[in-house]
Every structure is written in C-alpha cells, then in structure tokens.
N, C-alpha and C positions, 0 to 999 in steps of 0.2 A: 854714388852707388845706390842711395835710397831712391833717387829719381829713376834709375834704371829698373829697380824693383817695381815701382809704381807703374812704369811703362809696360813692363812684362805682364803684370796682372791686368792692366787695362786692355792689352791685346787679347789675353785669354778670355776675359769677360765679354768683350765685344764679339769675339769669335763664337763663344758659347751661345750668346743671345741670337746672333744672326743665324747660326746653324739650327737652333731650335725654332726660331720664328719662320724661317724659310719654308718649313714643312707646312705650317698653317697658312702662310701667305700663298703658297702654291695651290693648296686646296681651295683657298678663297678665290683665286683667279679662275681655276679650271672647272670646279664643280658647277657653278651657275650655267656655263655653256652646256655641260652634259645634261643637266636638268632640263634646259630648254629644248635640246635636241630630242631627248626621250619623250617629253610631253608633246612636242610637235609630231613625232612619229606616231605616238598613240592616237592623236586626233586624226591624222591623215589616214591611218590604217584602221581606225576604230577598234584599237586593241588596248584593252585595259592593262595588260602586262606592262607596256611602256609607260602608261600613265602612273601605274603603281611604282615603277622605277623612279620616276620623277618625285613622287611623294616621299618615298623612303630616303632617297638621296637628300632631299631637302631637310628632313628631320636631322640627319647626321650633319649636314652642312651648318645648321644653326649653331650646333655645339662647337664646331671648329671655328666659326666666326667669333664666338664669345671668347675663346681662348686666344685667338689671333689678335683681338683688341688689346688684351693684357700684354702680350709679347711685343706688339707694335708700340704700345705706350712705353714699355721698358727701353726700346731702342731710342725713342725720342729723349727720354730721361738721361740715358747714358751718353748721348751725344754731348749734352751740356756738362754732365758730371765728369766724364772721362776725357773728353777732348775739348776743353774750354777754349784753348787758343785757336783751334780750327773754327769753332762757332763764332768767336770774336772776329776773326778775319773774314770768314766767308758766309757767316750767318745771314747777313742782309741780302746776299746774292741768291741764296737757295731758299729763302723764306717763302717765295711764291709757290714753287712746286710742293713744298711741305704743306702749305695751307691747302692747296688744291687737292692733295692726296687725302687730307682729312675731309674735305668737302665731298669728294668722290665716294668715300666710305659712307658718310651719312646719307648720301643720295641712294646708295645701294641698300643700306639698312632700312630706310623708310619704305622702299618698294618691296623689300623682302618681307617685312612685317605685313604689309597689305596683301601680298601674294599668299602668305601662310593663312591669314585670317579669312580669305575669300575662297578657300577650297569649296567646290560644289555650290557656290553662291551665284555663279553665272550660268544662265541658260545656254549661252554660246561659249563653249570652252576656249575658243580662239581668243576671246576677250581676256580671259584669265591668263592665257599664254603671253599676251602682250605685256603683262606686268613683269615678266621675266626679262624683258629687253632692257629696261633701266637697271635691273639687278646685274645682268651680265656686263653692261656698259660700265656701271660704277665699279664693279670688281676689277675689270680689266684696266680701267684708267687709274685706279689706286696703284696698280703695279707700274703703269706708265709713268706717273708723276714721281713716285719714289725712285724709280730707276733713272729718271732724269737727274736726280741728285747724285746718284752714283756715277752717271756719265760725266757730269760736271767735274767730279773729283778726278776722273781719268783724263779729261780734255777741258781744262778750265778756259772759259771764254766769257765775254760780256762785262769786262771791267778793265781798268788800268791800275797800275800800282804806283803810288806816290808816298814816299817816306814810310814804306812798310805797310801801307793801308790800301785797301781796294777802293778806288774812286771811279766816277763815271760809270756807275753800275747800270747794266742793261739786263734785267732778269730774263727777258724773253730770249735774248741772244745766249745767255748762260744756259737756258734750258735746251735750246736747239743747237747743241754743240756737235762736233764731228762724231763723237762716240754714241750719241743718242740713237740714231736709226738702227744700228746693229744690236745694241744692248737692249733697247726696248722690245724690238721684235723677237729677239732670242728669249728674253725672259717670259714674254706672254705665250709664245708658241710652245716652249718647253713646259710651261705650266699646264697647258692643254694636253700635251703628250703624256706628262707624268700622271695626271689625274685619270686619263683614259686607261693607262696600264694598271693603276692601282685598283680601279673599279673592275677591270677585267680579272685581276688577280683574286678579288673577293668572289666574283661569280665562279671562277674556276675552282676555288677552294670549297665553295658550297657544293659544287657538283662532285668533287672528290670525297666530301663528307657524306655522300649518299643521297643528297637532295637532288634527284634527277628531274626536277620540275622544269618545264619549258621556259618559265620565267627567267631562270638563271642562264639558260642557253641563249635566250634572246639578248640578255644583258651582255654576255660574253661576246656574242656575234657583233653587236653594235659597237661596243667599246673597243674591240680590237680593230675594227674598221676605222674608227676615229683615230686610234693610236697609230695605225699605219700612215695615215695622211699627215699627222702632225710630226711623226718621227722623221719622215722624209723632208718635211718643211724645216725641221730643226737642222738637219744635215746641210741643206741648201744655205740657210742663214749662217750656219757655222763657217761655211766657205767665205761668205762676205765678211764675217768677223775676222778671219785670218787676213784678208786683204786690208781691213782697217788697221789691224795691228802692224802690218808691214809698213804702212804709211805714217801712222801717228805714234805707235808705241813699239818700235822695232826691237828695243831691248827686251820687252816682254815676250815677243814672238821668239827671239833668239834663245832666251832662257828656257822657254817651254819646249823648244825643239832641240836643245843642246847643240845649237848652231854656233860654233866658236869662231869660225873664220868667215869673213865676207867673201862670197864667191858666186859665180854664175853656175848654172846647172846644179843647183843645190838639192841634195837628196833629203827626203823626209825620214827621220829616225824614229821608229816605233819601238817602244819597250827598251830593253838594255839596262846596263848597270854602269854608273859613272865612276871612273877611276882617275882622279885628277881632271884632266881635260880629255882623257881617252874614254871613249864609249865602247863597252864590250857587250857582246851577245845581242846587239840590237838588230832589228830588221830594217834595212835601208831600201827605200823606194826611190829609184833614180828620178831626178828632176822634179819630184812631187812637191818639195818645199817651194821651189821657184814657181810652180803652177799655183800652189795655195796662196802664195804671197802676191804674185803679180799676174797670174793667168798666162804665163809664158814659160816653157821649159828652159829657156836660155837666160831668163831674167836674173839679175844679180840680187842676192838677198844679204842684207846687212847682218853681220855676226857680232858676237860679244866682244870681239877685238876692237870694236869702235867705241866702247864705253868704259868708263872708269869703274873699278870694282865696287866703289861705294854707291853707285847708282844701278847696280845689276841686281835684279830680283833673285831670290833664293832659287837655286837650280832644281830643288826637289819638285817644283811645279810641273816638271816634265812628267812625273808619275801621275799627278792629278789629271793632266791633259790626256795621257794615254788611257787611263782607266775610264775617264768620262767618254771619250770617243769610242772605246771598245764597247761599253754598255749601250751607247746609242746605236751602234751598228748591230749589236745583238738584238735589240728591240725591233729595229727595222726588219731584220731577218726573221724573227719570231712571228711577227704579225703578217709578214709577207707569206711565209710558209703556211700559216693558218688560212689565209684567204685563197691561196692557190689550191691548198688541200681541200678546202670546203667546196670550191668550184669543181674540182676533179673527183670529189667524193673519196678522198683518202681516209681510211679508217684511222690512220696514225694520228691525225690532228684531234681525234676524239679519245685518244688513249690516255690512261692515267699519267704515263710518263710525260706526254706533251703538256697535259694540264698542269703538272707540277712545274714545268718550265714557265708556263704563264703565271703561276703563283709567284715564282721567283722574280718574274719581271716587275712586279709591283715594288718591292723594296729596292731592287736594282735601279729603277727609275728615280726613286727618291734619293738614292746614293749618288746618282749622276747629277742631280740638281745640287746636292751638297758639294760635290767635287767641282762643279762649275763655279759656284760662288767662292770657294776657297781659292781656285785658280784666279778668279777675277781680283780678289782682294789681296792675296799674297803676291800676285804678279805685278801689282802696282807699287809694291815696296821698293825703296824706302820712303815713298811719298804718300801722304794722306791727300794732298792736293798737288797733283803731278807737276814737278818742275818749280813749285813755289813754296810749299810747306812740307817738311819732313814729318813723319809720324812721331818721331822722338821729340820734335819741337812742339807738337800739338797736344801732347798728353798732359794729364794732370800730374801734380807733384804730391797729391794727397797720399798719405801712407796707410789709408784704411781701405784701399781697393781690394785687398785680399779678403777682408770681411765681407765686402759687397759681393765678391765672387762666390763665396760660400752661401750667402743669403739668396742670391739669384739662382744658384744651382739648385738649392732646395726648393725654390718656387717652381722652377721648370720641371723638377722631378714630380712634384705634386700635380702640376698641370698636365704633364704627360701621362702619368698613371691615371689621373682622374678622367682624362679624355678617353682612354682605352676602356676603363671600367664603365663609364656612362654609356658609351657607344655600344659596348657589348650587351649591357642590360637592356638598352633601348630596343635593339633588334632581336635579342633573345626573347623578350617579353611580347614582341609583336612579330611572330613568324610570318613569312610570306604566305604559307599555306593557309593560315587562319584568316588573313586578310582577304585572300582570294575566295575562301568559303563564304565569308561575310558578304562579299560583293555578289557572289552567285546567289545567295539567299535574297539579297535586295532586288536582284533582277529577275527573280522567279525561276532560277534553275538554268540560266544560260551557261554554256560551257566556257570555262576559262582554262 
C-alpha cells in the first residue's frame, strides 16, 4: 500500500513538472523563429516596427529561457529520483539524446548571448540576423532530442533483452524509432503555432487597451499569418499521428476514440458521455475513423475488444483528444477568418469582439499543448516503456515523494508568479511608444 502511495505521488509530481515546463519549453522553441521572422521583415521592408518587435520579444525570451533551465533541470532530476528502475533499465539507451539536448541548449544560449550583446554593432543588419539562425536551430533541436526520448518510450527500439537487461544497445536506432517522425514534427510545429497565437493575443490585448499604435497592428497581422500556416500544418501532422497510432499503438487510438469493437467502416465519435461501453450524446462522423487510421473509408480499425483490460489506457483520454482537436480547429478558423476579412476589408475583424477572440486564442493554444501532452503520456499507460516496463514497476518506493511534491509545487508557484511580474515590469517600464520616440529622435524626426 505504501508503494502505491509513492507511485501516485510520483505520477502527480511528474505531471505537475511536465505541465509547468511545457509552457516554457514551447516558448523556448517558438519564440526564436518569431524573432528571426520579425527582424528579417524589418530589414527587408526597412521598417523599424518589426525590428523593435524582434528586440522586445528577445528581452522577454531571455527571462523564459532562464526559468526553462530550472524546470528542465527538475525533469532530469526527477527521472532519477522518481523513476529509478526505468533509468536503470533504459538509461544507457537514451543517454545520447539527453546529452545532445543539453548540447543543443548550450549552442542556443551561446549565440543568444552574442545576439543580445551585438545589437546595433553591425553596419550590415543582415549579419546580426545570421546570429539568430543557430539560436533557432538550437532551440528547435532541443525539442527534437528530448522528444526522441519520449518517442523511444512509446516505441522502444535499438536493443535486445537478456535476463531482464537491455543488451546490444544501438542508441541511433533507439532515437530513430517509428514514433519519432510524427512526434518530433508535431511538437515543433505546435510550438511555432502556439507562440504565434500567444504573441497575437498580446498584440490584440494592447489594441483593446487603447494603444492603437500601428506597431501592435503589424504585430497582430504578422503573427496571425504565421499562426494560420502552422495551425494548418499541425492538423496535417495530426492526421499522420493518427495513422501511426493505428499501426503501432492501436490500443491508444481505440481508447481515445472510444472504439470498443473492431470493425470496418468505423465512425469517428466526437464529444459524448461514456456510460459503461455505451456512448451517449456523441457526434458520429461516418467512416471518419477508418479514414483517419488507414486512409480508406472501408478499412478495419482495431477496437478495445482486442486488448486485455490491464493494458488499456484510461478512457478519459477521449475528452483530452476532443478538446485538443476542437481548440486546434478553432484556431485555424480564427486566423483564416482574419486573413479573409483583412483581404476583403471586413470591419468585423477589427472589432473589439473579434479581438477578444484573438486574445482568448492565446491561452487556448497553451491549453491545447497541455492537453496534447496529457494525451500522449496518459495514453501510453500502463507502460512507461511500452510493452516492456510498467509505470508501477519503474517508480520509486521512497515515502517522501509527497514532501517533494509540495516543495516543487512551491518552486513552480514562485517561478510562475515571478515570470509574470518580471515580464510585466519589463514591458511596463519600457513602453513601445517611448522606444519609438527615442528612435525618432535618434534619426532626426523620421516618421514611425
């Protein structure tokens, strides 16, 4: 019974840490690309508004990177403290991507420091822009390598098992496993999408608060355009992810879709309430699950009837899937309406109501990221290493995990509140209007 308590607290602490860290990790992956695009547009158009966007986003980015280092370190620490049996069994297999993730971060951090220090020190601003390329590459590859570890947990490869130990280890084969392409691409693209909608939400909020400056309008215009591109890409990759699950993790797909019986012409069930094995009030889309799983409306889709109950993921992941997909579709629709409305000069897209919808899109995009990770991790249960090691077998038996949970919860509260306070003060004390006035004075009265 004591071991079950330790297991439960270990689950809660890991979930808390991942849920908190994923916000900073997402910003860490997506913001460098936005900075690079803004600065490139500023150079191309000779428009200081975009260059200032890059500068201001960089200031905020540095703060989130610092907090992300703390939470990322906490994850590494908790892997050893909370899941020692997993690290003992698989640690040597996944050591390479964990090391490469650290290397990618340092690569990013070095060039970020140089980029910050060399503002206005290059006669040719294009040379300064080139410093952002390794920053963006390093941040993206940090996500790539750490997601490879998660992919390995879903599709273990690159070893043999002898006497309960992993032998004949091939780290490269372990990294390039069947889950890797869809998981890595989905993580990176959704990070870009999320950051675009978060920055759009900030711009829309500033416009709603009465700052009708063209700077915020340009920010909104650019970020929603980027958001549309990456939200569509997310939907496309999500389709590939469904096909991966159908082939390699059919029990996860069946649980997420409440697909209880193996059948052809399988419908897709959206929403609804589960009563035993009866689904009530759902919206059924004929043949859609067969299309999602195999690309054919007549394809057979494996149901939960093919799996023992003790290897079936919790069925509440259906709600996580539904809410995640709903938010994704709403974000596509929101950005698409904005761009069509802008092209056709609809006043509606500039109304307060529509801008409040854009503001709402920021936190909703973050929620979608959280839902996606909860779906990924809970949907793998009861396995920590699918088909090989159960989560219950991997957990620590230490009885002090409850104290660790309280201590880390306190740490994350301080970091979260501290991040908000520091960012708020940073931008409140350096308003856009003042920076533009200072720039105008430097340039002898040019219009901005």
